[in-house]
N, CA and C atoms as a LAMMPS dump frame, in Angstrom:
ITEM: TIMESTEP
0
ITEM: NUMBER OF ATOMS
216
ITEM: BOX BOUNDS ff ff ff
-5.0000000000000000e+02 5.0000000000000000e+02
-5.0000000000000000e+02 5.0000000000000000e+02
-5.0000000000000000e+02 5.0000000000000000e+02
ITEM: ATOMS id mol type element x y z
1 1 1 N 65.197 409.41 -79.505
2 1 2 C 64.082 409.71 -80.436
3 1 3 C 63.965 408.532 -81.29
4 2 1 N 65.061 407.806 -81.908
5 2 2 C 64.878 406.642 -82.643
6 2 3 C 64.299 405.5 -82.044
7 3 1 N 64.668 405.377 -80.613
8 3 2 C 64.097 404.223 -79.851
9 3 3 C 62.592 404.533 -79.638
10 4 1 N 62.023 405.523 -79.523
11 4 2 C 60.742 405.848 -79.178
12 4 3 C 59.911 405.433 -80.595
13 5 1 N 60.328 405.704 -81.452
14 5 2 C 59.908 405.476 -82.991
15 5 3 C 59.623 404.122 -83.084
16 6 1 N 60.756 403.325 -82.849
17 6 2 C 60.755 401.87 -83.04
18 6 3 C 59.967 401.168 -81.931
19 7 1 N 59.791 401.591 -80.815
20 7 2 C 59.012 401.06 -79.707
21 7 3 C 57.572 401.488 -80.122
22 8 1 N 57.235 402.358 -80.687
23 8 2 C 55.808 402.717 -81.029
24 8 3 C 55.49 402.013 -82.273
25 9 1 N 56.295 401.579 -83.156
26 9 2 C 56.039 400.798 -84.459
27 9 3 C 55.726 399.37 -83.807
28 10 1 N 56.598 399.072 -82.775
29 10 2 C 56.529 397.464 -82.352
30 10 3 C 55.048 397.385 -81.663
31 11 1 N 54.768 398.431 -80.76
32 11 2 C 53.576 398.367 -80.059
33 11 3 C 52.289 398.321 -80.996
34 12 1 N 52.442 399.157 -81.969
35 12 2 C 51.44 399.108 -83.27
36 12 3 C 51.21 397.888 -83.943
37 13 1 N 52.261 397.373 -84.185
38 13 2 C 52.312 396.013 -84.66
39 13 3 C 51.642 394.824 -84.032
40 14 1 N 51.897 394.98 -82.73
41 14 2 C 51.231 394.029 -81.694
42 14 3 C 49.927 394.219 -81.59
43 15 1 N 49.465 395.398 -81.629
44 15 2 C 48.091 395.81 -81.575
45 15 3 C 47.209 395.293 -82.682
46 16 1 N 47.946 395.727 -83.889
47 16 2 C 47.22 395.291 -85.078
48 16 3 C 47.025 393.85 -85.32
49 17 1 N 48.11 393.131 -84.864
50 17 2 C 48.156 391.656 -85.057
51 17 3 C 47.116 391.002 -84.124
52 18 1 N 46.994 391.42 -82.934
53 18 2 C 45.997 391.002 -82.205
54 18 3 C 44.71 391.236 -82.678
55 19 1 N 44.398 392.346 -83.132
56 19 2 C 43.084 392.876 -83.686
57 19 3 C 42.846 391.929 -84.984
58 20 1 N 43.871 391.721 -85.745
59 20 2 C 43.512 390.713 -86.93
60 20 3 C 43.313 389.546 -86.645
61 21 1 N 43.98 388.739 -85.686
62 21 2 C 43.595 387.466 -85.226
63 21 3 C 42.208 387.453 -84.568
64 22 1 N 42.02 388.49 -83.812
65 22 2 C 40.51 388.477 -83.253
66 22 3 C 39.498 388.63 -84.203
67 23 1 N 39.581 389.468 -85.382
68 23 2 C 38.578 389.571 -86.483
69 23 3 C 38.734 388.16 -87.379
70 24 1 N 39.861 387.707 -87.533
71 24 2 C 39.697 386.398 -88.186
72 24 3 C 38.972 385.306 -87.472
73 25 1 N 39.181 385.007 -86.056
74 25 2 C 38.478 384.036 -85.324
75 25 3 C 36.864 384.448 -85.383
76 26 1 N 36.584 385.446 -85.322
77 26 2 C 35.136 385.953 -85.209
78 26 3 C 34.514 385.721 -86.455
79 27 1 N 35.459 385.939 -87.605
80 27 2 C 34.793 385.861 -88.88
81 27 3 C 34.693 384.155 -89.255
82 28 1 N 35.556 383.346 -88.705
83 28 2 C 35.514 381.895 -88.777
84 28 3 C 34.391 381.455 -87.975
85 29 1 N 34.007 381.951 -86.757
86 29 2 C 32.973 381.346 -85.831
87 29 3 C 31.683 381.714 -86.493
88 30 1 N 31.583 382.901 -87.324
89 30 2 C 30.32 383.259 -87.985
90 30 3 C 30.213 382.225 -88.984
91 31 1 N 31.285 381.87 -89.783
92 31 2 C 31.176 380.945 -91.004
93 31 3 C 30.599 379.667 -90.457
94 32 1 N 31.291 379.133 -89.413
95 32 2 C 30.828 377.945 -88.737
96 32 3 C 29.628 377.798 -88.361
97 33 1 N 28.788 378.931 -87.883
98 33 2 C 27.497 378.954 -87.342
99 33 3 C 26.665 378.944 -88.503
100 34 1 N 27.051 379.608 -89.596
101 34 2 C 26.157 379.39 -90.929
102 34 3 C 26.008 378.182 -91.573
103 35 1 N 27.227 377.603 -91.521
104 35 2 C 27.009 376.242 -92.074
105 35 3 C 26.026 375.138 -91.52
106 36 1 N 25.6 374.238 -92.102
107 36 2 C 24.761 373.213 -91.547
108 36 3 C 25.344 372.235 -90.866
109 37 1 N 26.464 372.1 -90.651
110 37 2 C 27.197 371.209 -89.84
111 37 3 C 28.576 371.866 -89.277
112 38 1 N 28.814 371.112 -88.21
113 38 2 C 30.178 371.8 -87.578
114 38 3 C 31.353 371.47 -88.134
115 39 1 N 32.124 372.534 -88.672
116 39 2 C 33.132 372.448 -89.585
117 39 3 C 34.358 371.661 -88.928
118 40 1 N 34.704 372.022 -87.648
119 40 2 C 35.808 371.366 -86.997
120 40 3 C 35.567 369.905 -86.801
121 41 1 N 34.359 369.452 -86.424
122 41 2 C 34 367.962 -86.272
123 41 3 C 34.186 367.318 -87.626
124 42 1 N 33.698 367.901 -88.541
125 42 2 C 33.602 367.468 -89.982
126 42 3 C 35.165 367.069 -90.353
127 43 1 N 36.074 368.157 -90.152
128 43 2 C 37.285 367.976 -90.639
129 43 3 C 38.071 366.975 -89.843
130 44 1 N 37.989 367.051 -88.563
131 44 2 C 38.801 366.272 -87.735
132 44 3 C 38.263 364.794 -87.43
133 45 1 N 37.146 364.812 -87.156
134 45 2 C 36.606 363.41 -86.915
135 45 3 C 36.201 362.66 -88.002
136 46 1 N 35.563 363.344 -89.011
137 46 2 C 35.299 362.55 -90.516
138 46 3 C 36.31 362.646 -91.565
139 47 1 N 37.282 363.385 -91.244
140 47 2 C 38.31 363.311 -92.098
141 47 3 C 38.045 363.992 -93.633
142 48 1 N 37.197 364.908 -93.537
143 48 2 C 36.602 365.51 -94.894
144 48 3 C 37.669 366.31 -95.439
145 49 1 N 38.396 365.782 -96.265
146 49 2 C 39.569 366.602 -96.867
147 49 3 C 39.177 367.868 -97.795
148 50 1 N 37.962 367.403 -98.599
149 50 2 C 37.489 368.49 -99.384
150 50 3 C 36.876 369.675 -98.621
151 51 1 N 36.479 369.535 -97.509
152 51 2 C 35.893 370.75 -96.615
153 51 3 C 37.11 371.394 -96.072
154 52 1 N 38.063 370.591 -95.601
155 52 2 C 39.309 371.1 -95.152
156 52 3 C 39.835 372.305 -96.323
157 53 1 N 39.91 371.717 -97.347
158 53 2 C 40.582 372.726 -98.478
159 53 3 C 39.636 374.035 -98.559
160 54 1 N 38.369 373.913 -98.585
161 54 2 C 37.582 374.969 -98.705
162 54 3 C 37.603 375.782 -97.381
163 55 1 N 37.685 375.315 -96.348
164 55 2 C 37.878 376.289 -95.061
165 55 3 C 39.273 376.708 -94.892
166 56 1 N 40.211 376.319 -95.632
167 56 2 C 41.613 376.799 -95.79
168 56 3 C 41.421 377.903 -96.709
169 57 1 N 40.923 377.746 -97.833
170 57 2 C 40.611 378.831 -98.726
171 57 3 C 39.913 379.882 -98.328
172 58 1 N 38.894 379.664 -97.41
173 58 2 C 38.116 380.874 -96.734
174 58 3 C 39.036 381.467 -95.864
175 59 1 N 39.854 380.753 -95.162
176 59 2 C 40.726 381.193 -94.131
177 59 3 C 41.751 382.193 -94.688
178 60 1 N 42.195 381.799 -95.862
179 60 2 C 43.394 382.555 -96.488
180 60 3 C 42.536 383.886 -97.042
181 61 1 N 41.287 383.708 -97.548
182 61 2 C 40.576 385.039 -98.064
183 61 3 C 40.235 385.975 -97.038
184 62 1 N 39.991 385.56 -95.768
185 62 2 C 39.774 386.401 -94.359
186 62 3 C 40.908 387.147 -94.154
187 63 1 N 41.992 386.335 -94.263
188 63 2 C 43.329 386.876 -93.792
189 63 3 C 43.69 387.934 -94.706
190 64 1 N 43.599 387.724 -96.059
191 64 2 C 43.921 388.867 -97.028
192 64 3 C 43.116 389.938 -96.779
193 65 1 N 41.883 389.902 -96.445
194 65 2 C 40.887 390.995 -96.211
195 65 3 C 41.464 391.875 -95.032
196 66 1 N 41.772 390.973 -93.968
197 66 2 C 42.081 391.626 -92.806
198 66 3 C 43.267 392.394 -92.916
199 67 1 N 44.398 391.779 -93.608
200 67 2 C 45.764 392.386 -93.815
201 67 3 C 45.669 393.762 -94.498
202 68 1 N 44.752 393.785 -95.605
203 68 2 C 44.66 394.821 -96.338
204 68 3 C 43.938 395.883 -95.616
205 69 1 N 42.964 395.517 -94.8
206 69 2 C 42.312 396.731 -93.959
207 69 3 C 43.32 397.306 -92.968
208 70 1 N 44.014 396.437 -92.429
209 70 2 C 44.992 396.852 -91.393
210 70 3 C 46.201 397.79 -92.083
211 71 1 N 46.659 397.171 -93.295
212 71 2 C 47.687 397.909 -93.927
213 71 3 C 47.282 399.248 -94.446
214 72 1 N 46.113 399.358 -95.062
215 72 2 C 45.496 400.562 -95.459
216 72 3 C 45.487 400.798 -96.833
């Protein structure tokens, strides 16, 4: 009985983790689409540190929202 509960919790954690990462990436792609330039190119090729900080803050904000939605 105890093994079944732990296995169920483990499977639930994996499913919620996958859904959370998927929602994060979709959100990031939407944000990237609405900006007038390509974020990844601007950060990597142009070495735009200020944009990297802003995108990092956006990523943390999205992750907090997703984690709160999953946690309940």
